[in-house]
N, C-alpha and C positions, 0 to 999 in steps of 0.2 A: 702642352703645357710650356715649351721654349718659348713658344710664338705670343702667348700670356705674360708672361716673365718679359721678356723682350720689348713687349707693349708698356707694362708695368713701369719697366724702366727707362725707355723712351720718352714717355710722358709726364717721369719724374722731373729727368732731367730739362725737359721745355717748361717745367710749371717753373723748377727754380731758375732757369734762365730768364724768363719772363717774370720773375718775380724782382731779379736785379734789375731787367731794363726798365721796369717799372719802376722802382727808386730811384734809380740815376735818372729818370726822365721827372720826374717831380722833385728834383735836390738841382735840375737845372743842367743837365749832361746834354747834349745835342743827341736827341732820337726821337723818332717818330709819335712815340705811346701809343702806339695799335698793333693791332694785329690784326690776322687776316682768317676769317672763315668762309669758304668757295670765293674767295678774290675779294669778300668786303669787309672793310676797315672795322674794327671792333675797339673798345681798349683795352690798354696792356691789361690793365688788372682783371677787366673781365676773361681773358684768355689765359691768365695765370688760374684763375679760377676753375676754369672748363680742363683745364691740363690737370690739374690737383685732381679734379674730380674724376677726370678718366683713370689716370691711374690708380685711385682708391676703389672705384668701383671695379675696375680688374680684378685688382689684389682680395678684396672684399667677397667678389663671386667665386674666385677660384681656390680659394683658403677657409672661408667662412660660411659657404652655402652649402655645406656636404647635407645637412638635414631638408633644407628647402631648396630644393634643385630649382624649383620655377620661379624664383627669388634671382637664384644665380642669374640664369637663363636671361630674365628679363634687365638685371644690372649689366650681365654683358652683353645685352642688346644696344641699351641706351650709355654705354660707354664709346660701344661699337660705331654710332653714330657723331659721338663727339670725335673720337679720333679720325673716322674718315673724312669728316667735316675741315678738321684742322690740318689734315696730313694727306688730301687726298695725291698730292704733289709727291709725295713718296711714293714707288712704286710696291714697295715690301710691307706697307702699311693695313693697305687693304687687304694683302693676299694674306697677313697676322691675323687680321681682324676677321675674316672669312674662317681660318683654322679655328681661331677660338671659339666663335659661336658653333661651329660643328662640334668641338670638343665637347662646349657647355649642355648642347642637343644629346651628345651623345652618351652625358653624364645621368640624364634625366633616363632614357629609356636602358642604359647598362645599369643605374641602379634599383629598376623594382624587382621587386622578388616574384620569380616565376612562378606560376600556377601548377600546382600538383592537379592530374587528372588523374580520374581513378578508374 
């Protein structure tokens, strides 16, 4: 739970920061106008969309996918892929992603009704 909310907060912050940097770049303020995914340069506007999407998917998978837990796992895996590709250099992001994925898998198994044997 804490890891998911930390990832939501981090990637929301990164999305806002890249949005500001993108706007400043197009206004002519000196900036590179790029972001990095696994050391490859990508346009900053695409990085903004990816960071915002990762934050939204982590949030949605945790808060809204209570009935459809498999959708929650799928969204967590996609958001985790984005998060690791964007922030592999941060030591705590891969660790929190692993905890978020384990939490999503455990929600699938803990949410199943137990069969009653007669």
